[in-house]
N, C-alpha and C positions, 0 to 999 in steps of 0.2 A: 225389583230392588231388594236389598237386604235392609232390615230394620232392627234397631236395638232400642228397647223401651227403658228409659231412666225413670224409675219410680214405679214399682209394682204394687200400687194401691188399686182401688176399685177401678178407676178409669184406665190406668196403665195396663191392668190385666185385660180389660175389655178390648181395647185397641189391639194389644199384642196377640191375644188369643184369636180374635176374629181375623186378623191378618194372617195368622198361621193356619188356623183351622178352616176358614171359609175361602180365603184368597189363595191359600197354599204357598205362602211366602216364607222365607227364612227369617225367623225372629229370635232374638236373644233378649234377656231381661237383666237389668242391673238394679239392685236395691241396696239400701243401707240399713234397713230395719232387721236386726238379727233374728228375731222370732220368725219373721217371714222367710228369710233365707233358710233357717233351720227346718221349717215345716216343708218347704218345697223340696229341699234335699232329702229329707226323711221320706216323704211321700213319693218322690219321683215326678213331681209336677204340682199343679194347682187344681183344687176341686172347684168345678164350675157348675152352678145351678142356673136355672132360668125361672124367675117367679117362684122361688123356693122349691122347685121340683127338678127331677132328673139330675140329681147331683152325680157328677162323674169326674174322673181324674183326666186332666189334659197334661201330657208330658211337656215340660218346658225346660229351657236351660237358663239358670239364673246365677249371677255372679255379684260380688262386691266390685266397686270401681277399681280397687287395687288388684283384684284377681283377673279382671277381664282383659283379653288380648285381641278381641275381634275388631273389625273395622267396617262398620255398616255404611251404606250409602246415605241413610237417613236416621237421625236420632229422634225419638219421640219422647217428649218430656212431660211427665205428670207428677209434679212434686208440690207440696204445700208451699205457698208463697214464703212463709217464714223460714223454710229450710233450704230454699233454692240456692242461695249464694254458696252455702257449704257444700251441697251436693255437686254443683257445677265445678267448684274448685277441686273436689276429689276426682272428678272425671276429666279435668282439663287436659291431662297428659294423653288422653285418647282422641281428642279432637284433631281433625285434619282439614286443611284448607279446601279440599274437594268435596267435603261432606256437607249435608244439609241438616238443619234442625227444625222440627215441627213441634208445636205445643198448642194445646187447647185447654190450658189451665184456667181455673176460676180467678177472678179478681184482676187487678192491674198492677204493674210494676215489674213483671217478669221479663218483658221484652227488653227493657233497658239492661237488665242483668245479663241476658243472653247475647246482647250486642257486644259484650266484652270479648266474646269468643267467636261470633259469627257475624259477617257483614249482612246487610239487609237483603242482598240478592240471594243469600243462602239461608235465610231465616223465613219460615212460613208459620204464620200464627193462625189460630182458629178458635172457634167456640163450639161447644157440644151441648145439645139438649138431649142428653142420654142419662137415664137413671141407672145407677149401679151401686151395690152395697158390698163393702168388704166385711164379711161375717167375722173374720179373724185371720190370723196368719195362714197363707196358702189356701184361702177359702173365699170365693167371690160369687155374688149372685147378680146376674144380668136381669134387670127389671124391664118388662115389656116383651112382646112377641119378637121373633127373629125379624130383623129389619126395622125395628122400632127406633125412633129418635132421628134427629137431624143434626147437621153440623155445617158451619161455614168455615172457609179457609181462604187466606189471602197471603200472597208473597209480600214481604215487608217493603218491597219497591213499589207495590201496588200494580205491578205488571207481571203476570205469570210467565215463567220460562218453561222449558221442556220438562225439567225435573218436577216442577210444581204440578204440571199437567199429568205427569206420570204418577205422582202421589195421589192426585185426585182420582185417577183411574183405579189405583190399588184400593183406595178407600171405598170406591163404588163397588168393586168386586167383593170387598169384605162386608158389604151391606151397611156401611156407616153413613150413607146418604149425604155425601158432601155437596156443598154449593159454593162455587168459586166467586169471590167478590174482588173488587178493585178499590176498596176503601178500608184501610187498616184500622184506624181508630174508631170509625163509625161502626165497623163490624165488632170489634172487641167491646166497645162500650155498650152495645145493645145487650150483650150477655151480662155485663156488670150490672146494668139497670134491672134486668130480669132477676138476677140473684139478689139484688138489694131489696126486693120485695119478698120473694118466695123463701130464699134461704134464711134470711134474717128473721122474718116474722114467724115462720114455722118453727125455728129454733127457740125463739123467745117464749112461744106458747106450747112447745112440745107437740106440734100438730103435723099431721100428714098434709100434703099439698091439697088433697081433696077436701079435707076438713077446713082449711083456710078458705077455699073457693066456695064452700057451702054457706059461709056467712053472707047474709043478704046484702051487706054493704062492702063486700070484698073489692068490687070494682072501684068504689070510691076511695078505699084505702090505697089500692094500687095506683090510682091516678094521682094521688097526692105525692107519692114518692117518684112516680114517673115524670110528672110535670116539673118538679124541682130539679131532677137530674137532667132533663132536657134543657131547662133554663141554664144550668151550669155549662152544659156542652155547647149550647149556642154561643154563650159568651166566650168560650174557649176556641170557637171556630170549628167545632167538630160536627160534621153532618152525619146524623145517624142513618143506618140503612133501613130502619122502620120509622113510620110516623108514630106519633104519640098514641093514637088509637090502636095501631097495629101492635104496639108493645103491650098495651093493656089487654088486647085480645089474646096475645101470645101467652101471657100469664094465666088467663082464664082457661084457654084451650089445654095447655100442658097440665094444668092443675086438675081439670075436670075429666079430660079425655085421655091424655097421654100417660100421666103418672099419678093418679089420685091417691094411691096407697103409699106413695113414696115419702120417706123422711129425707129431706135434702142433706147434702154432704156436710153442711155446717152443723146441723143437728147431730149427725153421726160423730163429728169431732167433739161437740159440746157434751154429749151424753157419755162419752168415754173419758172425760176429764182433760181433753186436749185443748189448747188455745184455738180460737176460731180465726177465720180470715176476714173478719168484719172490717178491719182497718184497710184492707185491700179492695173492699166492695163499697159499702156505705161510706166508710172513712175516706176512700179515694174520691168518691163523688164530692164529699164535703170539702176536701182539700182542693180539688179542681175548681170548685166554685170560689173559694176564698182567693185562690191565685188570680182570679179574674174579676175580683170585686163584687162577688155575689155570695151571700151567706145561705147555705142550705140548712135551715134550722131543723127540719125534720130528720134529715140524714145525720146531722150531728147529734141530735137527741137519740136516735135509734142506735148509733154507734156507742154512745155512752151507756145506754141501757143494756146493750149486749155485754159490755165490759163489766157492768154492775152484776149482771147475772153470772158471769164467769167468776167474779170475786166472791160472791155469795156461795157458789158451788164449791170453790176451792177452800173457803173457810169451813164449810160443813165437812168436807173431806178431811181436813186437818183435825177437826174436833172428834170425828169418828175414829181417826187413827189413834188419838190419845186415849179414847175411852176403853 
């Protein structure tokens, strides 16, 4: 099948480049960040490294939504939650009834936005435990050995059709290690809960995942956030694909073995002065709890603490600009 990636950031590059280079498929890219577009056009592609080594140029085709005239079988979407409505609106004229859309974005809220354009039978959601860093415009670093990382994917009807199965096979060929599930919200919330620990806490303390895991009480910290999130999900009728202990174990394994030197994507946004997605992660868990009569005190506190850190960061930046 032909794929077009909407959002050529760290994860968009990773999926698109691996589908093109490893699986040998036809892939296009759409982006709205002008410095990224300019760099790719100037270079003739994107520079790709793996674990900071073997930096090389991969030729790719990249367009703005307004320039693009292609018609892929599947759209792959990796856009920040805060930007998604605008980007989908700019791409809406390209969407066709026969196409599919796949996403493995962080946080929650994106599926409802995508449902404005695609019905559940043509919408495939997923999660990805894959570490990738965008060094700058047109420059990406894949963290981990080839084949590292895992992902889950689920057709939004919760019953995979032939195209969903074909996508799964393409992702396998690209060494993205997909696992098909039949539980939409249980699949997506498992990653939200994972990120509510690792992404947010590592960002608040400017820590690599391995540094967080090296704290002797890290499992206890993880369990506090996991238990509260699971309590909210149970009240909402969401059956998670992992047990509570499996979720705690996943945080520890990925932090100590999978990506111990990785700064999560939320930290990458925070350190570059961008808004974080905390409202779509810890904030979403807190909102889910309140909607079902349960107050997630810790997730609400962590969400506010993250916004406090953003406010202090922005105030310092304004003071430095005036000096």
